[in-house]
N, C-alpha and C positions, 0 to 999 in steps of 0.2 A: 582488225578484228573490228565486229558490231558493237554496238554496245550490250547486247543481251549476252556475247561473248565476255565481256567484261565481267558483268555482276556473275555471271557465271564462276568466272576465276577470281572475283575477290572474295569468295570464301564466306557472304554475308554482311559485307562491310558495307560502307555508306553508299549513297546510290550516286553511280558515275563516279566512285573513288574505290579505294585501298585500304581499310582498315587493318591494319596489323596488330591492335589485336582479338582479331576473328584468326591471326595467322595458325596453322598449325605447327609453326616454326618457334609463336608466344614471343618470348625477347631476344632469341637465339638468330642466329647471322642465317637465313635461308636456304644460304649457299650448303651448310653443314650438314642441315636436314635433307638437301639433296643429291648429296654422297651417301650419307646413311640410308636414305633408299636405296638406292641404285644401288647397292652393296647385297642389299635382300634380292631386289630385282635380277642384278646379276647371275647371282647364285641359284635362282629358279628360272631363267629363262637357259642359263647353262647346261641345265640337265635335259632341255629338247633335242641335244643334238650330242652330249658329253661322250652316251655310248654308243653313236654312230659308228666309230672305228673298233670301235670293242665287241661287237657284233658276234664276230668271226670268233674271239674268244669266247661269249659267253655261249654260242650255240656248240663250241666245242667241249666245256666246261662239265655244260647242264644236259649233251648230248640229244640236241634239239635240231631240227634242219634249221635253215637260214632264214627262210620263209618264218618260223615261227618266233627265230630271235629278234625279225624287224617288230613284233607285237612289243618289243620292247618301250621301241620309239612312238606307234600310232597311240598305245594304249594311254600312256602319258598324255599325248596330246587332247583328246578324246576327253580325257577325263578333266582337263584343264578346263576347258573349252565348256562342259558340262558347268562349272561350278561359277565359275565366272558370269553367268547369266544370273546366277542368285545374289551373289556379292554386294551389288550394291543394296539390295535391299538389305541382306543382314547388315552388314555396315551401316546402315542410316539407326535400324532399330536396336540392334545391340553393341552399336560404338565401334567406331574406327581403327579406333587404337587398341582395343579389347580384340575384336573381329581381327585385325592384324599381327598381333601376338599371337592369338591363338594359331593362323593359320603358319604362321612361322615356325611355332616351337614342332608342329604336327609336321613340315617339311623334314624339320629339321631329322627325328625321330625316324620316319619313314625312308628317309635316306639310308640313314645307318641299318636300318632292315633289311633294303635291298642289296647293300654290300654284304650282309651277313645268310642272302637267301639261301635256300638249298635246294630249290629246284625251279623251275618254270614258273609251277604255277604259283607258289611263293614271292617270287620275283616281280609279276607282272600285279600283284594283291598288293603289294609295296609300293611297285611303280603307280597305281591306280590313285592308292592311297597320298602317294607322292602329287602325282594329280591336283590332285581331289583339293590340298593343304595349297599345293604352288598357283590354283585359280585365282584365288579372293588378293593375292600377294603386289600382281602387276598393276591391276585395277584402281584398288587403295592408295597405292605409291603414286598413279598419277593424281589422284582428288587430293592426296595430300601436298603436292608440288602445284596445284591450281589453287591450293588453299593458302600455299605459302609466300607465291610470291605476286605483285601486281602486275598487271596483261604484258605492260612493257615491256618486261623480262622474263614471261612465261616462253617464249623461244627460246631462250638461251638455254632456260631450264631443262626443256623438254631435249634441248640438246644434248645434257647429262644425262638425264634419261635415258634418253632414244643410244647413247655409248653402250650403257647396258643390254637394253634391247635387241641391238640390230651386232652389236661385236660380239657379244656371248655366245650365240648358237657357230659365230667363226671360229671362237676362243675353242669350244666344247670339243670339237675333234683333234686337234691338239694334242691340248693336253691327257682330253681320252686317250687318243695312240699312244705317248710318251708312258703313261700309268699303265696301260694295256701290254706296253712291250718291255717297262723297265720293272715294272711290282706284280700288280695285278689290275683284273680290269676292274674286283668289287671296288676299289677305291677311286672307279671314275662316283661310285656313290658315299663315300667312307670320306672324302674329302667335304662335303659339305655338312659334316659335324661339328668343326673348330668355327671354321666362319658363319653357321647357322648361332651358336651359342656368342659368337662377337654381334652379330647383326641384333640376334633377339635382346642382349645386353643397350646396346645403342640407342634402338628404338623405346625400349622402356624408359631412359633416361629422359632422351634431347626431343621424342616429337609429342606431342602439347593435342587433345582434343580440343578443336576450333568451340568456342561460343555457341557460335552459330549452329554445329553438329548437335551439342549437347540439348541444347532447344528444342532439335525438331525429334530426335531422338523421347525426347519426353510428349511431344504430342502426337506421334505415333503411339505411344505407349497408351497415354490416354485414349486415343480415339479407336484403340483396339484394334488397328490394325497387323494383319497377319500375312506371313509368308504367302506366296501362292503355290500351294504346293503341286494341287494338279497339275500347273503349268509347268511349274520344272518339272515333274515327270514325264509329260510331254514330250517336253524338249530335250530332256535327257533319254527316253524310247527312240525320237529321232536322229540324234546325232549318232549315240550310240549303235543304231539299228542301222543306219547310215553305213558307217564307220565299219562294221562287219561284212558287208556288202560289199565294199571297194575292196576291202582287203579282202576276205575269202572267195569272191569270186572266180579269180583267175582259179584255183586251185579245186575249186566244187564244181567246174564247169557250169557257171552263172547259172539259169535258171533251169536247167538239166539238173539243178538238186533241189531238194526238198527244203533243205536248210537254209538256203538263199534264198526260195522265194518266199517261208517262212521272215525271215528278216525284213528283204523287200517289203511284203505286207505291213509288216509291223512298220516300217516304216513313214511309208505312205500314209496309212490310218494315224497315225502319229502325226505326220506333218498337216492332214485335214479338219483333225479335232483341233490342233493347238491356234491354227489360225482363228476361228469365230470363240475358241473360249480368250485368247487372248487382249479382241478387241472389245470385248464383253466387261472386261475385268475393270475395278476402281487402280488394281494394284500392281499389274499387271509382271510376269517375272520377266515378257521378254516387251517390249513396246515397239508393237511393230508396226505401230503410224511413225516412229520415229526413221526405223527401217528404211521408207516407206517412202521419205523425203526427196526428195531430186540430191539435195546439200550432203545429209547423212546416206543415203544408203546407196549413192555414187562413192564416197568414201567407204565405205562398209566392203562394198565390190570389191575398190579397187586393193584393201588391207588381207582382202582376202589372195586377189592374184600374188603377194608382195608374199607372205606367208610360205604360197605355194614356192617360190620359184626357192626363198632365201630356206626353209628346211630341205627342200627335195633335193636343193643343188649341196648344200652340207649333209647328206646321207648317203645318194650316190655316185657324188666324186670320189671320194673316198673308198667306196666302193667298187670302182670303176680300176684305180688305180691298184689298189691289194689284189686283185681277182687278174687282170693281166698286164701289169705292168712290174710286178714285181714289189711293187716297195712294202715295205714294212708299216706298219698304225702309226709310228710318230711322224714318215716320213709323206705318208698321205695328210696326216694333220696338217703339216710344216705348209704342204702345196696351199692348203686354207690361208694361214697365214698372215703375206702380203695383205690381202685382199682387207684383213682386220687391221692391219696399222693406217692404211687408207682411209678405211668407215672412221674411225676415231677421228681421222685430223677432217673429216669432211663432216661429221658430224656439227665442230664447231664452227666450220665456214657454213653451212647451211640455216647453224642458227640466227647467225646473222643478215644472212641473207632472206631469211622469213620473216625479217621485218620491213624489205625492201619490195622485193618479188610478190607480185601475186601466187599463193599458195599454187592454185590451177595447172602453172606455168612451170614451177618450178616439179610438180609433180609426173605430170607429161612430159619434161625432160629428164625425169630418172626412170621411168619405165621406158622410154626409149632406148636410154642409156643400157639396160638390162639387156632389153631386147636382142641389141646387139651385142653382147658378153653373149649374149645365148645362141647365137647365130655362128660366132667367134669358135664357140666349144665342139660345134659341128664340121668343124676341119680338122675331128682329130685320127690321129691315124696311128699302126700298132708303132713308129718310133716318135711320137710325140713326148718332147721333154720336159721336166720338172717344172721348166719356165713358161713352157706354154700353157698349164694348166694354172702356174700361177699369178698368170696376167690376166687369165680370167675373170681370176675373184677378184683381180686387180681394177678390174670394168666394171664389175658388181658394188666394187666398194665404192666408188663414185658415184652410182646410180642410186644405191639404194638409200642413202641419206636425203635424197634429194625426194626420195618419197614418203620417208616415215616422218620426217617431222614437219614439213605442211602440210601431211593431213592429218597427223593429229588436230592442226593450228584449224584447220579447214573443218574438221568435223562437228566442234564445240562453237562453228558460229552458228547463231542463232538459238542454242541452247541453251535455257533457262536454265540457274543456278540448282535446282531440286534436282534435274533430269543429270548434272553433268556425272554421277557416280555409276549411273545406265549408261551413257554414251560413253565413257573410259571402257565399262565392261566389255558394251558389244564390238568396241572396235577394236579389243583383245582376242573376242572371240570369233574375230572374221581372220586374223592372224592365223590362233590358232586351228580351228577347220579348214583353213584354208591351206595349211601347213600339211595336215595331215591328209585332205581330200589331197596335195598334192603330190603327197609319197605314195598313196593308194595307187593316184592315176600313172606316174613315172612308173610302178611296178607293173602294172598291169600293160603300157606300151611296153616295154622294155620285154617281157618272159611272149607278147603277141607276137613282136615283130622281130623275136629271136628266131620262133617259127618260122612266121613267114620267108626273111632272111636264108633261114637255110634250109628250106625247101625250094628256094634259086637255085641256091650253090650248089646242091649235090646234083642240080639237073645234068650242074655240067663235068660231076665225076663219074663218068663211062668208060670204058675204053675204047669207044670210037670217036672218042674226043682227044688229036693229036697236043692238046695241050696237052690235058691230063697225060698223056702217054710218054711226054718228055721229060716232064715232073717226077712219074713214077723213077722212069730212067735213070736220070741224075740222084734221086733219092735212092734208089734202090747199091747205086753204085759209089755214093757216101758213105750207106751203112757196111755195106759188102768192105769195104774198103778198114773198116775200123774192126772188123772181123765177126765169125761169130756166123759164117756160111752164109750163100749165096737165097735160104729156105728165108732164113730169121731176117737177111737185110733185106726184104720183101717185106716181112710182115711189120718190120719197124718204118719203113718207108707210108706203109697204109695206116698204121699208127701214124706219125707226121703227119700226113696230108689229111685226119681226123682232126686234129687239133690244132691246122692251120683256119682250114672250116670253120670248128667251133670259135676261132678268135677273130675271126672276119665277120664272122656270126655276130659275136655279142658287139663288136665296133661299130658295124650298122645298125643296130638294135639302141647302143648309146647316143648317135649321133640321132634317130630319132625322137630317143626323150629328150632331149636338148632342143630339137626343134620343135616339140611340143610346147615345153615351158618357156621357150619365144614364141609361140603364138598367144599364151596367156600373157605375159609382161607384156606383149605389143596392145593387145585386147586394154588395156587399161590407161593408154594412152588417149583417146576418145572419150572416154570416164570423166580422165580428169579433166579436160578440156570442157566439160557441161557444167563444171563447178562454178557458182557465181563469185562473182567477187568479191572482198571482204575487207574491211577498212584495216589499212595496215599502223602499226608503231612506227 
């Protein structure tokens, strides 16, 4: 790590060293603090995917379409990303520990209200509140870790934190599937109640506000520095409108719809106004100059790609397994579990490697492994087994930790101490925005390619096709043997052919989705290689 990065992690300590008096851990063991903040982080990140396998239950209970039920996932991610942009300033201005506890308390309460939601509108409202609350927890957790450990121990500390951030989205579908099958989908949210209360008590008792943070808060108050409200509203409008366009574009016929045109115009307008506004503010809500640098900007884009892969696969694999392979929600979630176990082990290994190997090489290797895992999924077919999908997650489990920990370390390189909160917030914005965009892009690819493949396949379902004639004869004979008469048998044969076309169409469309995700992951390799070398400890 560079000297600037060391200063950033020292939490205001002496130049070139680490002052324990400035630590968020106080006189306590910093590893205890790492575990405490990771519990809250695990709970928050878990909610990005725990509802994925429950969407069919949610749509059935609330009498909404599967497409509408998917808003439960994307609304949380977008709300989360919006608040992340403001979390750095709020934590500095009003106190890191105070802000963290407020977020944790609101997250716990809104989780309980999600479990008691009476319709889709109420569920989405509480999910947005949950996303707003969760948006401040992850970056503040990272800042607490950065302040609690000396630079040479930070890689291992981020490994503990990384287990929460990377494993939680994998555990989510397994836990959510079991709860949905055996109890109720409501418990996907209600389970946060006792965990949230425990985490709140531990943070209140153990985490300390560093002296440097107290002094910085007092300085901001004396200078009368206020939240960049206009910038925050522009960022919120840009991200929210973008998500509406991506989510609803396919069903609303894209720019043939006035609704989509309106939100697309809002998105472009907010983006165009956001750039000059943020570049001319003394305390911008979004430091665009930081994002524009080669080092941090590359890390930002790579983290977006990582979020797209992580969130999109944990939504679409369970969906595929439930819709076309007959898996229960529990078994669809279990197919992702082996990857979670591998990820946990790899996090600890990469924590050690991060002090020996340049981050750029670890990130490039991780992105290449994930790209190969996505390519492997393009080999799926109707008789693919449980372990075919489980192994794909195992491959991803090897690759993701090679990206996550080194990119966190690389993104802090050259960042001054006063910018560390914003740096951690922006990296988490990238992960959530990337995840939301990844889900939306995958949904659109799936819908478009299903239409394309169906139109190609039905071209061959004509009486003049000898293959179709043979299939109809065999199917009709089979169903006639089961009883019901020749006319009924022919009708059932036609229905059977239709089902086969629908299934084959879906398989090909999902193959295209995984191929698109492979391209996204592969694009991260050259971006990783342009990162500069950092000083290793």
